[in-house]
VODO-225449 format. One line per field, with one value per residue (C-alpha): residue number from 1; x, y, z. Coordinates in steps of 0.02 Angstrom, whole numbers. Example, Ala and Ser with C-alpha at 12.3 -4.5 7.8 and 13.67 -1.06 7.14 Angstrom:
<recs>
resi = 1/2 $
u = 615/684 $
v = -225/-53 $
w = 390/357 $
</recs>
This chain:
<recs>
resi = 1/2/3/4/5/6/7/8/9/10/11/12/13/14/15/16/17/18/19/20/21/22/23/24/25/26/27/28/29/30/31/32/33/34/35/36/37/38/39/40/41/42/43/44/45/46/47/48/49/50/51/52/53/54/55/56/57/58/59/60/61/62/63/64/65/66/67/68/69/70/71/72/73/74/75/76/77/78/79/80/81/82/83/84/85/86/87/88/89/90/91/92/93/94/95/96/97/98/99/100/101/102/103/104/105/106/107/108/109/110/111/112/113/114/115/116/117/118/119/120/121/122/123/124/125/126/127/128/129/130/131/132/133/134/135/136/137/138/139/140/141/142/143/144/145/146/147/148/149/150/151/152/153/154/155/156/157/158/159/160/161/162/163/164/165/166/167/168/169/170/171/172/173/174/175/176/177/178/179/180/181/182/183/184/185/186/187/188/189/190/191/192/193/194/195/196/197/198/199/200/201/202/203/204/205/206/207/208/209/210/211/212/213/214/215/216/217/218/219/220/221/222/223/224/225/226/227/228/229/230/231/232/233/234/235/236/237/238/239/240/241/242/243/244/245/246/247/248/249/250/251/252/253/254/255/256/257/258/259/260/261/262/263/264/265/266/267/268/269/270/271/272/273/274/275/276/277/278/279/280/281/282/283/284/285/286/287/288/289/290/291/292/293/294/295/296/297/298/299/300/301/302/303/304/305/306/307/308/309/310/311/312/313/314/315/316/317/318/319/320/321/322/323/324/325/326/327/328/329/330/331/332/333/334/335/336/337/338/339/340/341/342/343/344/345/346/347/348/349/350/351/352/353/354/355/356/357/358/359/360/361/362/363/364/365/366/367/368/369/370/371/372/373/374/375/376/377/378/379/380/381/382/383/384/385/386/387/388/389/390/391/392/393/394/395/396/397/398/399/400/401/402/403/404/405/406/407/408/409/410/411/412/413/414/415/416/417/418/419/420/421/422/423/424/425/426/427/428/429/430/431/432/433/434/435/436/437/438/439/440/441/442/443/444/445/446/447/448/449/450/451/452/453/454/455/456/457/458/459/460/461/462/463/464/465/466/467/468/469/470/471/472/473/474/475/476/477/478/479/480/481/482/483/484/485/486/487/488/489/490/491/492/493/494/495/496/497/498/499/500/501/502/503/504/505/506/507/508/509/510/511/512/513/514/515/516/517/518/519/520/521/522/523/524/525/526/527/528/529/530/531/532/533/534/535/536/537/538/539/540/541/542/543/544/545/546/547/548/549/550/551/552/553/554/555/556/557/558/559/560/561/562/563/564/565/566/567/568/569/570/571/572/573/574/575/576/577/578/579/580/581/582/583/584/585/586/587/588/589/590/591/592/593/594/595/596/597/598/599/600/601/602/603/604/605/606/607/608/609/610/611/612/613/614/615/616/617/618/619/620/621/622/623/624/625/626/627/628/629/630/631/632/633/634/635/636/637/638/639/640/641/642/643/644/645/646/647/648/649/650/651/652/653/654/655/656/657/658/659/660/661/662/663/664/665/666/667/668/669/670/671/672/673/674/675/676/677/678/679/680/681/682/683/684/685/686/687/688/689/690/691/692/693/694/695/696/697/698/699/700/701/702/703/704/705/706/707/708/709/710/711/712/713/714/715/716/717/718/719/720/721/722/723/724/725/726/727/728/729/730/731/732/733/734/735/736/737/738/739/740/741/742/743/744/745/746/747/748/749/750/751/752/753/754/755/756/757/758/759/760/761/762/763/764/765/766/767/768/769/770/771/772/773/774/775/776/777/778/779/780/781/782/783/784/785/786/787/788/789/790/791/792/793/794/795/796/797/798/799/800/801 $
u = -930/-828/-849/-680/-648/-578/-411/-389/-419/-574/-495/-469/-342/-324/-486/-384/-413/-596/-685/-560/-623/-781/-866/-734/-849/-751/-703/-806/-655/-632/-805/-808/-946/-1016/-979/-1061/-959/-956/-997/-839/-750/-817/-719/-561/-603/-485/-579/-434/-532/-668/-558/-402/-459/-551/-460/-404/-377/-523/-551/-615/-787/-824/-855/-670/-599/-528/-351/-381/-455/-290/-242/-412/-414/-249/-318/-481/-383/-272/-328/-261/-363/-521/-497/-472/-622/-726/-667/-726/-893/-918/-863/-995/-1126/-1075/-954/-823/-761/-594/-595/-515/-406/-443/-632/-628/-536/-676/-808/-701/-708/-899/-946/-1083/-1251/-1256/-1078/-969/-817/-838/-836/-998/-904/-761/-728/-663/-541/-480/-456/-345/-238/-216/-185/-40/103/277/341/207/89/-90/-167/-101/85/122/261/140/29/146/34/-111/-24/17/-166/-223/-92/-135/-322/-289/-177/-316/-441/-325/-279/-461/-500/-336/-272/-131/14/139/46/30/217/260/136/213/385/322/253/417/520/415/378/461/326/195/257/331/230/298/203/22/-88/-255/-406/-433/-264/-234/-392/-397/-219/-203/-376/-318/-161/-271/-375/-215/-171/-342/-297/-128/-41/113/130/315/305/390/285/313/245/93/55/68/-52/-178/-170/-201/-342/-427/-418/-500/-645/-780/-897/-929/-1092/-1163/-1347/-1418/-1545/-1401/-1311/-1467/-1509/-1370/-1437/-1489/-1630/-1515/-1473/-1298/-1219/-1154/-1143/-986/-956/-832/-942/-1094/-995/-941/-1120/-1188/-1054/-1110/-1298/-1352/-1463/-1559/-1540/-1350/-1351/-1458/-1336/-1182/-1260/-1306/-1123/-1084/-1214/-1096/-925/-855/-739/-683/-777/-746/-734/-902/-1051/-1158/-1043/-1112/-1174/-1018/-908/-994/-1004/-820/-778/-883/-810/-634/-663/-732/-596/-465/-565/-573/-758/-800/-813/-924/-1070/-1198/-1130/-1121/-1299/-1363/-1266/-1334/-1510/-1496/-1425/-1568/-1696/-1610/-1609/-1795/-1828/-1722/-1610/-1504/-1349/-1359/-1455/-1366/-1195/-1143/-1004/-1108/-1256/-1151/-1064/-1228/-1307/-1161/-1153/-1340/-1359/-1216/-1297/-1466/-1566/-1700/-1631/-1681/-1548/-1661/-1551/-1406/-1507/-1461/-1281/-1314/-1232/-1082/-1185/-1281/-1118/-1046/-1192/-1151/-1019/-920/-922/-872/-726/-682/-693/-605/-662/-845/-819/-730/-875/-999/-895/-895/-1081/-1118/-1016/-1112/-1277/-1227/-1387/-1484/-1458/-1441/-1300/-1218/-1206/-1142/-1010/-956/-933/-854/-729/-686/-677/-555/-450/-436/-386/-252/-173/-148/-119/4/94/133/122/118/-69/-95/7/-97/-261/-189/-151/-325/-402/-283/-335/-520/-498/-378/-474/-659/-784/-831/-651/-585/-546/-562/-396/-300/-384/-345/-162/-143/-225/-127/39/5/-74/-255/-327/-218/-252/-432/-491/-365/-313/-169/-116/38/18/-157/-106/40/-66/-207/-94/6/-150/-232/-73/-71/-247/-197/-43/-136/-264/-124/-40/-202/-210/-31/-76/-227/-119/-2/-152/-210/-36/-38/-214/-156/-11/-112/-242/-111/-176/1/16/-112/11/-123/-197/-147/-86/-183/-198/-125/-251/-396/-357/-317/-489/-566/-440/-447/-635/-684/-533/-592/-535/-711/-739/-603/-722/-796/-621/-560/-716/-697/-514/-541/-685/-572/-433/-549/-646/-480/-424/-590/-595/-425/-481/-627/-527/-366/-340/-478/-552/-740/-745/-657/-775/-928/-852/-827/-1003/-1077/-986/-1051/-1225/-1236/-1160/-1158/-1045/-1079/-1004/-828/-816/-764/-635/-584/-419/-307/-349/-533/-491/-388/-517/-670/-587/-540/-706/-804/-703/-717/-906/-927/-813/-903/-1073/-1022/-962/-1115/-1226/-1156/-1202/-1369/-1437/-1485/-1398/-1351/-1236/-1358/-1367/-1177/-1173/-1299/-1194/-1045/-1148/-1221/-1044/-981/-1128/-1105/-921/-959/-1085/-953/-830/-960/-996/-813/-809/-969/-971/-1135/-1108/-1215/-1326/-1267/-1418/-1378/-1197/-1232/-1364/-1231/-1079/-1131/-1133/-973/-883/-873/-915/-1055/-945/-840/-971/-1128/-1057/-963/-1126/-1179/-1024/-1038/-1162/-1343/-1465/-1511/-1670/-1702/-1838/-1714/-1586/-1719/-1789/-1780/-1679/-1542/-1534/-1528/-1383/-1287/-1333/-1290/-1122/-1077/-1138/-1036/-883/-904/-918/-762/-668/-721/-665/-491/-475/-539/-370/-303/-461/-479/-302/-354/-508/-631/-787/-840/-958/-850/-823/-1006/-1060/-945/-1016/-1197/-1168/-1294/-1254/-1079/-999/-812/-729/-685/-866/-928/-803/-860/-1040/-1001/-907/-1063/-1168/-1051/-1063/-1253/-1249/-1134/-1252/-1402/-1308/-1261/-1441/-1505/-1380/-1434/-1620/-1701/-1887/-1948/-1774/-1764/-1575/-1479/-1374/-1212/-1241/-1289/-1128/-1028/-1089/-1040/-869/-837/-891/-757/-627/-677/-667/-493/-434/-501/-470/-323/-307/-347/-272/-314/-217/-68/51/35/-63/57/138/-35/-72/92/65/-100/-50/133/198/162/122/255/250/393/427/362/194/168/212 $
v = -1070/-913/-759/-679/-504/-365/-283/-103/-50/-158/-255/-434/-360/-511/-600/-724/-682/-641/-802/-935/-983/-883/-1051/-1185/-1334/-1486/-1543/-1510/-1454/-1314/-1235/-1050/-920/-825/-641/-567/-491/-302/-208/-109/-267/-237/-78/-178/-336/-378/-332/-329/-349/-221/-98/-128/-2/116/278/274/447/522/628/803/865/934/1108/1149/1305/1294/1302/1131/1050/990/906/828/767/680/597/549/454/369/188/162/306/248/70/117/233/92/-24/99/118/-68/-79/46/-50/-223/-254/-387/-462/-548/-722/-776/-928/-925/-923/-1046/-1169/-1164/-1193/-1335/-1419/-1431/-1617/-1677/-1705/-1875/-1927/-1861/-1928/-1819/-1630/-1542/-1420/-1515/-1371/-1271/-1410/-1411/-1223/-1240/-1370/-1258/-1091/-1118/-994/-1050/-1023/-1142/-1010/-961/-789/-616/-597/-431/-383/-317/-472/-612/-671/-658/-775/-896/-908/-927/-1060/-1161/-1155/-1221/-1359/-1414/-1424/-1530/-1642/-1668/-1743/-1837/-1750/-1634/-1711/-1610/-1447/-1488/-1520/-1356/-1263/-1333/-1283/-1105/-1102/-1169/-1042/-898/-966/-817/-705/-789/-700/-545/-400/-280/-373/-328/-469/-521/-487/-628/-704/-752/-858/-919/-978/-1086/-1160/-1215/-1291/-1393/-1453/-1500/-1613/-1695/-1732/-1803/-1658/-1584/-1396/-1348/-1221/-1227/-1311/-1168/-1044/-1151/-1187/-1001/-955/-1089/-1036/-854/-907/-1004/-852/-743/-862/-862/-993/-1121/-1119/-1269/-1215/-1160/-1050/-942/-946/-928/-756/-692/-777/-658/-673/-744/-888/-830/-782/-605/-627/-730/-888/-958/-925/-997/-1148/-1184/-1162/-1283/-1411/-1409/-1382/-1435/-1282/-1272/-1083/-1099/-1229/-1118/-974/-1081/-1153/-980/-929/-1044/-964/-814/-887/-1039/-1123/-997/-876/-700/-651/-564/-589/-498/-350/-239/-93/-61/-97/30/159/138/163/321/387/354/435/589/590/608/729/616/576/704/582/460/568/463/299/369/431/261/174/292/274/88/119/238/106/-16/117/146/-42/-59/-191/-290/-261/-78/-71/-215/-152/-4/60/35/123/273/284/267/404/523/496/497/656/740/697/769/614/629/514/504/491/373/219/311/372/220/280/456/403/293/165/128/86/-11/-132/-183/-304/-160/-78/-239/-258/-72/-59/104/106/99/242/343/318/369/525/573/540/648/790/782/824/924/1021/875/860/671/679/821/702/567/685/729/553/484/627/592/406/431/552/426/288/400/426/238/190/46/64/-114/-101/18/-8/30/188/238/219/322/463/447/471/615/702/677/760/896/945/944/938/1121/1182/1055/1116/984/1011/1006/841/771/817/748/583/563/588/442/329/347/245/98/104/159/21/-109/-141/-260/-287/-177/-160/-90/21/102/138/211/324/382/423/513/613/659/726/832/899/930/1037/1123/1169/1251/1345/1405/1475/1562/1641/1710/1787/1865/1933/2017/2080/2167/2252/2300/2383/2468/2394/2374/2564/2578/2574/2577/2413/2240/2123/1961/1882/1716/1698/1757/1635/1493/1506/1469/1344/1239/1217/1252/1157/1065/1133/1169/1292/1410/1556/1540/1530/1685/1783/1723/1777/1946/1979/1939/2052/2199/2185/2187/2342/2431/2382/2462/2611/2647/2601/2699/2753/2874/3040/3059/3145/2998/2875/2971/2991/2802/2764/2894/2820/2644/2706/2806/2664/2764/2680/2811/2962/3002/2971/3114/3062/3165/3071/2946/2817/2827/2814/2656/2572/2616/2571/2397/2373/2424/2311/2164/2183/2191/2042/1937/1989/1941/1769/1743/1776/1621/1514/1595/1648/1817/1975/1979/2131/2245/2122/2116/2307/2307/2181/2298/2453/2372/2336/2513/2590/2474/2516/2701/2683/2602/2741/2869/2775/2772/2962/2982/2984/2893/2705/2605/2466/2289/2254/2401/2349/2168/2215/2318/2214/2055/2154/2251/2087/2086/1907/1960/2013/1856/1719/1787/1823/1657/1561/1623/1538/1369/1303/1283/1420/1548/1640/1816/1745/1623/1758/1866/1721/1719/1558/1638/1790/1680/1579/1740/1814/1658/1637/1821/1836/1684/1755/1926/1853/1745/1895/2007/1878/1862/2047/2113/2160/2238/2338/2394/2463/2559/2628/2527/2442/2267/2132/2092/2270/2315/2166/2227/2403/2346/2202/2196/2028/2073/1941/1945/1976/1791/1741/1860/1792/1614/1666/1744/1586/1488/1609/1590/1401/1409/1514/1385/1245/1340/1367/1184/1133/1253/1187/1007/1049/987/1004/1174/1230/1340/1367/1230/1120/1162/1346/1321/1226/1381/1465/1312/1306/1487/1448/1313/1437/1558/1425/1380/1561/1607/1447/1518/1700/1817/1703/1819/1963/1860/1755/1594/1504/1541/1369/1290/1402/1357/1170/1175/1298/1271/1106/955/792/659/481/397/218/155/236/115/-45 $
w = 1018/1006/901/907/967/863/863/915/737/724/584/536/419/306/342/442/620/647/622/669/838/842/826/848/863/812/984/1142/1247/1122/1134/1172/1204/1053/1028/872/734/730/573/602/551/378/361/380/286/146/-9/-127/-288/-259/-168/-268/-395/-279/-308/-486/-553/-642/-794/-769/-812/-985/-913/-896/-971/-1145/-1079/-1000/-1154/-1225/-1062/-1043/-1223/-1190/-1034/-1116/-1249/-1122/-1117/-941/-869/-956/-897/-716/-720/-790/-651/-521/-607/-609/-429/-376/-474/-417/-274/-304/-142/-130/-57/105/127/312/298/155/266/395/263/195/368/363/349/233/319/237/286/425/334/179/157/111/2/-79/-199/-50/-10/-190/-183/-29/-116/-267/-182/-63/-81/-129/48/116/183/143/158/121/110/192/315/445/439/491/633/514/393/533/585/405/368/523/483/307/375/493/351/245/393/441/271/253/98/44/140/38/71/256/267/181/291/450/388/364/541/612/514/580/753/837/765/874/1031/947/1018/887/751/723/784/715/821/945/906/1088/1086/907/887/1044/1009/837/913/1031/885/793/942/926/744/798/713/793/768/776/916/1086/1220/1341/1216/1179/1362/1406/1266/1316/1497/1452/1336/1476/1590/1458/1429/1560/1493/1357/1263/1174/1168/1000/1089/1147/981/874/940/828/672/535/411/278/397/438/601/579/389/421/317/444/595/507/449/628/691/561/603/784/772/596/583/418/407/420/282/172/194/160/4/-59/-53/-198/-307/-310/-271/-360/-235/-104/8/75/257/259/145/102/109/-28/76/178/29/-83/55/92/-91/-98/63/3/-166/-81/51/-85/-192/-343/-347/-482/-627/-534/-483/-573/-506/-330/-341/-398/-260/-128/-197/-164/9/46/-3/115/251/234/239/395/315/437/334/383/547/636/586/692/580/422/500/553/384/288/394/364/175/144/244/151/-15/28/75/208/342/523/657/757/723/807/956/1064/1058/1117/1280/1305/1399/1240/1152/1298/1293/1114/1054/983/1155/1242/1122/1126/939/896/715/768/892/758/637/772/807/623/607/758/686/523/611/765/797/872/1059/1054/928/1023/1170/1054/987/1163/1231/1074/1076/1258/1222/1078/1179/1319/1198/1124/1293/1312/1132/1109/942/890/700/554/538/721/701/551/645/786/664/591/764/801/640/674/844/787/630/672/531/547/528/405/229/95/7/171/212/40/54/229/184/23/110/225/95/149/6/58/244/247/132/189/10/21/-160/-176/-365/-342/-197/-287/-442/-338/-238/-388/-487/-341/-315/-498/-481/-332/-418/-580/-490/-396/-560/-616/-452/-479/-650/-577/-442/-575/-663/-501/-464/-634/-601/-442/-531/-684/-572/-462/-301/-236/-239/-99/44/177/116/173/38/68/-103/-46/96/-12/-151/-30/51/-119/-184/-26/-45/-227/-290/-446/-615/-678/-534/-598/-626/-452/-376/-467/-417/-236/-231/-313/-195/-47/-108/-143/20/114/20/45/230/254/149/265/418/398/219/175/224/241/72/-9/71/11/-162/-180/-119/-238/-387/-351/-309/-470/-575/-736/-862/-997/-910/-852/-664/-552/-424/-276/-258/-343/-210/-254/-439/-414/-305/-407/-572/-518/-427/-583/-697/-577/-560/-749/-776/-646/-714/-891/-836/-728/-878/-965/-813/-768/-937/-864/-806/-622/-631/-540/-396/-384/-383/-240/-142/-152/-115/42/100/68/161/310/320/307/448/559/517/571/731/778/775/875/1063/1097/1107/989/1052/1027/915/801/794/745/616/527/572/483/320/356/389/199/153/36/-112/-90/-78/-161/-336/-332/-310/-481/-554/-471/-599/-542/-595/-463/-506/-444/-331/-256/-222/-139/-36/154/144/38/152/306/237/209/378/479/393/413/593/645/558/636/811/788/719/862/991/917/873/1039/1114/955/920/1100/1092/936/1023/918/980/934/997/1149/1207/1178/1282/1421/1410/1413/1534/1676/1753/1813/1705/1682/1515/1504/1537/1404/1277/1315/1293/1124/1073/1113/1010/862/881/879/720/640/687/619/457/446/477/344/216/250/245/85/119/62/9/-145/-148/-242/-129/-220/-189/-8/20/-31/129/230/149/197/376/380/317/455/590/530/520/692/791/890/840/697/568/424/500/561/457/557/422/281/291/272/123/38/63/-32/-167/-201/-131/-241/-155/-171/-106/-19/-68/99/63/-79/11 $
</recs>
């Protein structure tokens, strides 16, 4: 009895190679030890029907600006768009699994309990006879799956031969194997998981059936010899096999494995499971069943990974509600499946469900993983899912440990990664991206672009129907480019805004519109968030101008004049300006505050202008205080500096007004709540610390003090500059984790989740900008900015095949 191992990518890419000899029970010499199927397999199972339409392009929400109405009306009346959207909705409600020729062949080999000379499921045998390809093969016809097809074809031949039928199909199948015999030993071709054990075992069984497989004897003997070395024992005891039986009677939810077990042991539970398959499937079975949980979660994850989930919020919520009920019940389909468990935890947590990380606690250390089947088989997909899950909840010590060892594990695997196929190369890039772009510094639109360019929806879901794949990718690309075109129009409006308000005449001020708009467009990217994006960008431009004004461009009189004008906020009198610079800045600041307040009124149903004025006034006063400190000789305490510096870092006027424009109502009580203030303070403190670390050398040369230099001045433990910087990095990391935890917290929270996430999105922008240097001040990120804002995504032909 043998449950096959998994490939490096954890896949059985065309359902052919996972279950072949997991329980090869027909002939005693061919019995192998059982190894249970990993849940990570499920992420690779061929689910062509239910995943074939996973990422169809969506229509945009009805809250778009009027300028988008014409485009949306056209799309809404496009039958193709509506049909594909409906397919996805149905898929999320009811998963449709594609059937497997390979697994069907094993079920077809099950003899009837009443007669060993007749099949128990003759409909499976009929399906094999009717579904052979023209070239004589069975299974998925794909260039990278030649060994997969060979295994599938041989399994189908064995089923037909066992019951003495289909001589013509057997002959054609053998011809296919002979024609492609060189592929058996071609190491450049991706091989199914367990191929070295499954394939020679099937050849031996073919000999028992007096069937000659047209492969060279030397090749066959070498494979059998290697197989025998890999196998340590043969198990024929149900007590050992039965420990892997699930409540539904199956072994690992695998039709093929369960069929083999029933053939050998005649277990009633196995028979009950096999019979239940044909209440859902007519004459052919899938590789894994039930598969609903992982299938739905994969669809949701893929939709979100490409940024096209916006039209399926209700369906996603219903699907996750069902997953959550299963989670609370401790269903085997989730809890016994490592990859499914990790994925469910990550998605449920992200959507605000109260989930405990207890099911993942056993994997806090690598030893917990090593003791599982996935660990024994070095299942990379399972480790990758564990890594992602740990990153999604980093403030628990157990998951911090899990994040650490999974990262080290993946890094080690990368250093020894054998690239033998396109799929293997893809998974390698997926691991590289997960390590290079950690969750806390990963901007959504950058992720979407990167995954689209390499055909993420094809590879992540293992969709193998080229017609589906090309449609999915083309539609997802259209969505990306459509949003990008909107962003381009908004940038033109902002360029005009700068010129109309004479901001370019302020020579002391840095021109950072591209960065300011990018930070919003890369996170608040959907068309309906246009108002929030514009507010975010204008806030970024103005805070940069005002920062430079207080830093190098203004006298004390000018600073006080600007603060007085905002503090007075009298729109009925003619302002008195002491300089043209003050006039330019106050004029555009006043107009921007009024514009944002007017838009916010339509979302909130109340006036928030006074609050926006206060946000700006707090910033101006904090910057003035820093300007005064820089001219005073006494050094401020670190506590005084940080209490002022988190405000002067100037994120308030960027993020806070934008939250009024995201959609959910924010009452005055909510805005004044300790939770809201803490979100703002944690985000700003983390950003200030990261900025001070990267700007230390530059600011020291200018004679300015920041968190690093103040720590050095007040240092009492004789720590070096490097040690102090590392300590501050750790402090910034703790602030980020506290922010993340507060955003995820649902119990007792008064701030809407969508608004809380705006603070988290900005923290990701900051971690990206300050990962290596002061990215906002330098021009190193300009290529990244251009890729999101100006460079449409195009697909090469090979991305669609």
